[in-house]
N, CA, C and O of each residue as an XYZ file, in Angstrom:
476
protein
N       0.815     -1.191     -0.003
C       0.003      0.001     -0.003
C       0.866      1.242     -0.002
O       2.042      1.199      0.359
N       0.267      2.353     -0.411
C       0.959      3.630     -0.469
C       0.270      4.601      0.468
O      -0.957      4.699      0.494
N       1.081      5.321      1.242
C       0.542      6.357      2.130
C       1.207      7.686      1.813
O       2.406      7.747      1.540
N       0.417      8.745      1.853
C       0.900     10.101      1.651
C       0.546     10.931      2.875
O      -0.615     10.972      3.284
N       1.524     11.582      3.453
C       1.294     12.386      4.646
C       1.707     13.814      4.345
O       2.868     14.099      4.055
N       0.719     14.711      4.421
C       0.940     16.115      4.109
C       1.135     16.922      5.373
O       0.674     16.547      6.451
N       1.828     18.038      5.220
C       1.975     18.976      6.333
C       2.221     20.363      5.776
O       2.613     20.515      4.619
N       1.991     21.377      6.599
C       2.360     22.728      6.240
C       1.225     23.667      5.945
O       1.472     24.843      5.678
N       0.001     23.215      5.979
C      -1.112     24.123      5.727
C      -1.340     25.065      6.902
O      -0.682     24.951      7.937
N      -2.273     25.994      6.736
C      -2.578     26.913      7.815
C      -3.234     28.174      7.332
O      -3.724     28.251      6.205
N      -3.239     29.177      8.208
C      -3.860     30.463      7.922
C      -2.771     31.501      7.709
O      -1.823     31.596      8.489
N      -2.919     32.276      6.644
C      -1.924     33.290      6.324
C      -2.637     34.476      5.709
O      -3.698     34.324      5.103
N      -2.059     35.653      5.863
C      -2.635     36.853      5.258
C      -2.268     36.925      3.776
O      -1.258     36.367      3.346
N      -3.088     37.607      3.020
C      -2.797     37.814      1.602
C      -1.400     38.424      1.451
O      -1.004     39.332      2.182
N      -0.672     37.880      0.466
C       0.694     38.322      0.248
C       1.729     37.486      0.973
O       2.927     37.610      0.719
N       1.271     36.640      1.871
C       2.168     35.812      2.653
C       2.573     34.530      1.924
O       2.253     34.321      0.754
N       3.286     33.687      2.661
C       3.822     32.455      2.073
C       3.526     31.267      2.988
O       3.386     31.392      4.205
N       3.441     30.124      2.339
C       3.355     28.849      3.048
C       4.133     27.814      2.256
O       4.264     27.912      1.036
N       4.644     26.825      2.966
C       5.343     25.724      2.311
C       4.691     24.410      2.712
O       4.653     24.057      3.891
N       4.181     23.689      1.721
C       3.565     22.392      1.963
C       4.580     21.292      1.654
O       5.421     21.435      0.767
N       4.485     20.211      2.390
C       5.314     19.041      2.083
C       4.447     17.781      2.155
O       3.434     17.738      2.853
N       4.870     16.779      1.427
C       4.139     15.517      1.366
C       5.138     14.372      1.224
O       5.908     14.308      0.266
N       5.105     13.481      2.195
C       6.001     12.330      2.165
C       5.219     11.085      1.796
O       4.192     10.777      2.402
N       5.710     10.380      0.805
C       5.067      9.165      0.341
C       5.863      7.964      0.840
O       7.093      7.982      0.882
N       5.133      6.928      1.212
C       5.794      5.694      1.660
C       5.018      4.499      1.121
O       3.858      4.615      0.726
N       5.688      3.345      1.114
C       5.061      2.143      0.606
C       5.657      1.689     -0.718
O       6.792      2.023     -1.056
N       4.876      0.932     -1.448
C       5.353      0.345     -2.707
C       5.107      1.339     -3.840
O       4.056      1.324     -4.481
N       6.083      2.192     -4.073
C       5.961      3.250     -5.085
C       6.871      2.931     -6.234
O       8.061      2.682     -6.038
N       6.333      2.935     -7.430
C       7.145      2.699     -8.630
C       8.079      3.882     -8.834
O       7.693      5.035     -8.639
N       9.299      3.586     -9.224
C      10.330      4.624     -9.258
C      10.041      5.714    -10.286
O      10.410      6.868    -10.072
N       9.400      5.377    -11.374
C       9.031      6.376    -12.393
C       7.619      6.857    -12.101
O       6.645      6.149    -12.354
N       7.518      8.064    -11.568
C       6.204      8.541    -11.160
C       6.108     10.050    -11.236
O       7.111     10.756    -11.338
N       4.894     10.519    -11.184
C       4.630     11.948    -11.039
C       4.098     12.201     -9.633
O       3.306     11.421     -9.105
N       4.544     13.301     -9.036
C       3.994     13.741     -7.757
C       3.446     15.146     -7.942
O       4.046     15.967     -8.635
N       2.320     15.416     -7.328
C       1.708     16.715     -7.562
C       0.824     17.181     -6.428
O       0.587     16.489     -5.438
N       0.355     18.383     -6.630
C      -0.561     19.012     -5.684
C      -1.823     19.432     -6.446
O      -1.767     19.987     -7.543
N      -2.946     19.142     -5.817
C      -4.248     19.563     -6.330
C      -4.945     20.336     -5.208
O      -4.536     20.268     -4.049
N      -5.980     21.058     -5.559
C      -6.737     21.766     -4.519
C      -8.223     21.715     -4.850
O      -8.629     21.549     -6.000
N      -9.012     21.866     -3.796
C     -10.451     21.778     -3.963
C     -11.147     22.702     -2.968
O     -10.789     22.773     -1.793
N     -12.139     23.396     -3.474
C     -13.018     24.202     -2.614
C     -14.397     23.575     -2.669
O     -14.738     22.901     -3.641
N     -15.190     23.791     -1.634
C     -16.520     23.177     -1.596
C     -17.356     23.536     -2.824
O     -17.426     24.700     -3.219
N     -17.979     22.537     -3.416
C     -18.842     22.753     -4.551
C     -18.129     22.803     -5.894
O     -18.765     22.971     -6.935
N     -16.812     22.659     -5.872
C     -16.048     22.689     -7.125
C     -15.223     21.419     -7.277
O     -14.947     20.710     -6.309
N     -14.839     21.156     -8.524
C     -13.992     19.978     -8.776
C     -12.573     20.222     -8.288
O     -12.098     21.356     -8.228
N     -11.920     19.135     -7.947
C     -10.519     19.212     -7.579
C      -9.730     19.628     -8.816
O      -9.970     19.116     -9.909
N      -8.790     20.557     -8.646
C      -8.034     21.060     -9.784
C      -6.540     20.917     -9.546
O      -6.051     20.954     -8.417
N      -5.844     20.754    -10.654
C      -4.393     20.640    -10.590
C      -3.780     21.986    -10.209
O      -4.171     23.035    -10.722
N      -2.811     21.928     -9.298
C      -2.019     23.099     -8.969
C      -0.646     23.003     -9.645
O      -0.225     23.913    -10.358
N       0.033     21.893     -9.408
C       1.348     21.682    -10.007
C       1.699     20.202     -9.937
O       1.255     19.493     -9.033
N       2.497     19.740    -10.895
C       2.922     18.360    -10.919
C       4.368     18.300    -11.379
O       4.797     19.091    -12.220
N       5.115     17.358    -10.823
C       6.533     17.196    -11.168
C       6.825     15.725    -11.343
O       6.414     14.897    -10.529
N       7.540     15.402    -12.412
C       7.936     14.023    -12.636
C       9.206     13.705    -11.855
O       9.866     14.610    -11.344
N       9.551     12.422    -11.762
C      10.785     12.063    -11.059
C      11.996     12.564    -11.832
O      13.087     12.675    -11.272
N      11.814     12.869    -13.122
C      12.899     13.421    -13.920
C      12.982     14.935    -13.867
O      13.897     15.535    -14.430
N      12.016     15.554    -13.186
C      12.061     17.010    -13.011
C      11.197     17.826    -13.945
O      11.247     19.055    -13.898
N      10.401     17.186    -14.797
C       9.489     17.944    -15.655
C       8.341     18.473    -14.810
O       7.789     17.768    -13.966
N       7.992     19.746    -15.060
C       7.025     20.441    -14.209
C       5.924     21.088    -15.036
O       6.168     21.635    -16.111
N       4.712     21.011    -14.512
C       3.574     21.753    -15.057
C       2.872     22.499    -13.925
O       2.693     21.971    -12.827
N       2.484     23.727    -14.215
C       1.749     24.526    -13.253
C       0.414     24.958    -13.838
O       0.281     25.139    -15.049
N      -0.576     25.121    -12.959
C      -1.795     25.775    -13.372
C      -1.484     27.231    -13.663
O      -0.638     27.832    -13.000
N      -2.164     27.806    -14.652
C      -1.878     29.201    -15.019
C      -2.060     30.138    -13.820
O      -1.357     31.141    -13.694
N      -2.995     29.805    -12.958
C      -3.316     30.694    -11.846
C      -2.225     30.805    -10.792
O      -2.253     31.716     -9.964
N      -1.257     29.880    -10.815
C      -0.200     29.897     -9.789
C       1.183     30.129    -10.379
O       2.158     30.234     -9.634
N       1.288     30.211    -11.691
C       2.598     30.415    -12.321
C       3.219     31.708    -11.797
O       2.558     32.741    -11.692
N       4.494     31.618    -11.476
C       5.220     32.780    -10.988
C       5.080     32.996     -9.491
O       5.805     33.805     -8.912
N       4.148     32.275     -8.850
C       3.956     32.450     -7.410
C       4.270     31.161     -6.630
O       4.787     31.222     -5.515
N       3.960     30.014     -7.210
C       4.181     28.736     -6.541
C       5.360     28.013     -7.196
O       5.602     28.148     -8.395
N       6.095     27.236     -6.373
C       7.194     26.444     -6.877
C       7.080     25.031     -6.323
O       7.022     24.828     -5.111
N       7.049     24.062     -7.228
C       7.013     22.656     -6.818
C       8.400     22.070     -6.942
O       9.143     22.397     -7.868
N       8.747     21.207     -6.011
C      10.036     20.519     -6.053
C       9.877     19.163     -5.386
O       8.867     18.890     -4.737
N      10.888     18.317     -5.552
C      10.795     16.996     -4.951
C      12.168     16.474     -4.587
O      13.180     16.878     -5.160
N      12.186     15.572     -3.628
C      13.387     14.853     -3.231
C      13.106     13.382     -3.523
O      12.377     12.720     -2.784
N      13.692     12.880     -4.608
C      13.394     11.502     -5.015
C      13.859     10.484     -3.976
O      13.212      9.454     -3.784
N      14.957     10.761     -3.317
C      15.479      9.815     -2.328
C      14.513      9.673     -1.140
O      14.452      8.624     -0.499
N      13.770     10.735     -0.865
C      12.837     10.707      0.269
C      11.389     10.525     -0.175
O      10.486     10.483      0.660
N      11.167     10.419     -1.470
C       9.796     10.335     -1.990
C       8.932     11.450     -1.416
O       7.801     11.223     -0.986
N       9.477     12.636     -1.420
C       8.787     13.781     -0.834
C       8.654     14.896     -1.868
O       9.584     15.187     -2.620
N       7.473     15.509     -1.885
C       7.235     16.619     -2.797
C       6.872     17.851     -1.955
O       6.243     17.747     -0.901
N       7.286     18.999     -2.451
C       7.093     20.266     -1.740
C       6.352     21.261     -2.639
O       6.419     21.198     -3.867
N       5.659     22.161     -1.990
C       5.019     23.250     -2.725
C       5.267     24.546     -1.963
O       4.682     24.770     -0.904
N       6.119     25.382     -2.493
C       6.380     26.698     -1.910
C       5.376     27.670     -2.524
O       5.352     27.875     -3.737
N       4.563     28.256     -1.678
C       3.514     29.163     -2.155
C       3.817     30.576     -1.665
O       3.832     30.836     -0.462
N       4.055     31.469     -2.595
C       4.349     32.872     -2.292
C       3.244     33.764     -2.854
O       2.456     33.343     -3.701
N       3.204     34.983     -2.373
C       2.222     35.976     -2.848
C       0.823     35.375     -2.844
O       0.090     35.480     -3.828
N       0.470     34.765     -1.767
C      -0.821     34.083     -1.674
C      -1.993     35.061     -1.768
O      -1.926     36.192     -1.287
N      -3.059     34.592     -2.397
C      -4.267     35.385     -2.597
C      -5.446     34.673     -1.910
O      -5.411     33.460     -1.706
N      -6.464     35.424     -1.564
C      -7.653     34.775     -0.961
C      -8.222     33.650     -1.833
O      -8.757     32.670     -1.313
N      -8.109     33.791     -3.141
C      -8.635     32.745     -4.028
C      -7.789     31.482     -4.028
O      -8.163     30.490     -4.654
N      -6.664     31.501     -3.342
C      -5.872     30.269     -3.162
C      -6.402     29.427     -2.007
O      -5.950     28.301     -1.797
N      -7.357     29.969     -1.261
C      -7.938     29.220     -0.161
C      -8.598     27.950     -0.653
O      -9.457     27.993     -1.533
N      -8.196     26.806     -0.083
C      -8.710     25.514     -0.511
C      -8.105     24.424      0.380
O      -7.217     24.681      1.193
N      -8.603     23.224      0.204
C      -7.916     22.055      0.752
C      -6.949     21.566     -0.316
O      -7.341     21.310     -1.454
N      -5.701     21.441      0.057
C      -4.649     21.021     -0.851
C      -4.351     19.536     -0.636
O      -4.133     19.081      0.487
N      -4.350     18.796     -1.753
C      -4.132     17.341     -1.709
C      -2.852     16.985     -2.458
O      -2.587     17.475     -3.556
N      -2.091     16.139     -1.844
C      -0.905     15.575     -2.489
C      -1.320     14.331     -3.288
O      -2.253     13.620     -2.915
N      -0.615     14.092     -4.378
C      -0.949     12.975     -5.259
C       0.328     12.352     -5.791
O       1.287     13.057     -6.104
N       0.340     11.046     -5.891
C       1.407     10.351     -6.599
C       0.743      9.387     -7.589
O      -0.240      8.727     -7.253
N       1.279      9.311     -8.794
C       0.689      8.423     -9.798
C       1.770      7.880    -10.708
O       2.805      8.508    -10.935
N       1.498      6.705    -11.216
C       2.384      6.121    -12.228
C       1.585      5.140    -13.073
O       0.491      4.711    -12.707
N       2.158      4.808    -14.190
C       1.510      3.885    -15.094
C       2.439      2.692    -15.307
O       3.617      2.871    -15.616
N       1.922      1.493    -15.146
C       2.750      0.285    -15.272
C       1.886     -0.842    -15.776
O       0.792     -1.094    -15.272
N       2.407     -1.511    -16.781
C       1.701     -2.658    -17.366
C       0.257     -2.300    -17.718
O      -0.685     -3.030    -17.410
N       0.123     -1.147    -18.374
C      -1.162     -0.667    -18.902
C      -2.180     -0.359    -17.809
O      -3.381     -0.306    -18.074
N      -1.710     -0.158    -16.598
C      -2.601      0.199    -15.517
C      -2.057      1.469    -14.857
O      -0.849      1.628    -14.680
N      -2.987      2.374    -14.496
C      -2.622      3.603    -13.815
C      -2.872      3.465    -12.327
O      -3.948      3.043    -11.903
N      -1.882      3.820    -11.545
C      -1.979      3.807    -10.103
C      -1.997      5.261     -9.619
O      -1.189      6.076    -10.064
N      -2.907      5.576     -8.721
C      -3.048      6.957     -8.253
C      -3.405      6.903     -6.770
O      -4.306      6.171     -6.360
N      -2.684      7.692     -5.976
C      -2.927      7.732     -4.542
C      -2.991      9.186     -4.067
O      -2.336     10.066     -4.625
N      -3.793      9.416     -3.027
C      -4.023     10.765     -2.504
C      -3.691     10.865     -1.036
O      -3.840      9.902     -0.284
N      -3.242     12.032     -0.633
C      -3.101     12.336      0.764
C      -4.441     12.716      1.361
O      -5.458     12.747      0.669
N      -4.429     13.005      2.662
C      -5.666     13.303      3.374
C      -6.126     14.749      3.189
O      -7.265     15.094      3.503
N      -5.244     15.571      2.687
C      -5.569     16.976      2.459
C      -5.135     17.861      3.618
O      -5.159     17.453      4.779
N      -4.741     19.072      3.279
C      -4.373     20.061      4.284
C      -5.012     21.402      3.923
O      -4.966     21.821      2.767
N      -5.597     22.059      4.890
C      -6.335     23.305      4.644
C      -5.363     24.468      4.539
O      -4.484     24.650      5.381
N      -5.545     25.243      3.490
C      -4.840     26.510      3.326
C      -5.895     27.609      3.276
O      -6.797     27.576      2.439
N      -5.778     28.575      4.169
C      -6.720     29.674      4.227
C      -5.956     30.988      4.120
O      -5.053     31.256      4.913
N      -6.321     31.803      3.136
C      -5.665     33.090      2.928
C      -6.677     34.184      3.219
O      -7.708     34.279      2.553
N      -6.382     35.007      4.211
C      -7.306     36.073      4.576
C      -6.954     37.355      3.841
O      -5.790     37.613      3.536
N      -7.970     38.149      3.564
C      -7.737     39.391      2.813
C      -7.448     40.554      3.764
O      -7.226     41.678      3.315
């Protein structure tokens, strides 16, 4: 089984910063993507940023230039540095790890961490 443990959420004023981290453990295939998604009540979960084990990165347009995703492959840990936070960044942030092997996709989620940005 795979477990993802997130940390680093909280309450911050607009313009502030937070750093999220997510440690994955268990039977994880070495070639994988790790990412962050977020969700607000009544809306679909949306991609924030994703990084491959080779370092390829994609960001949602809404966070480009403000958020930075990184990972430590040796620790199976992914980070999200969030700067210049806006009230619209308020959401539950979920960590994700996924890989594809033998024509099957494996996807696992963390429990979520609340990020609240006050105006």
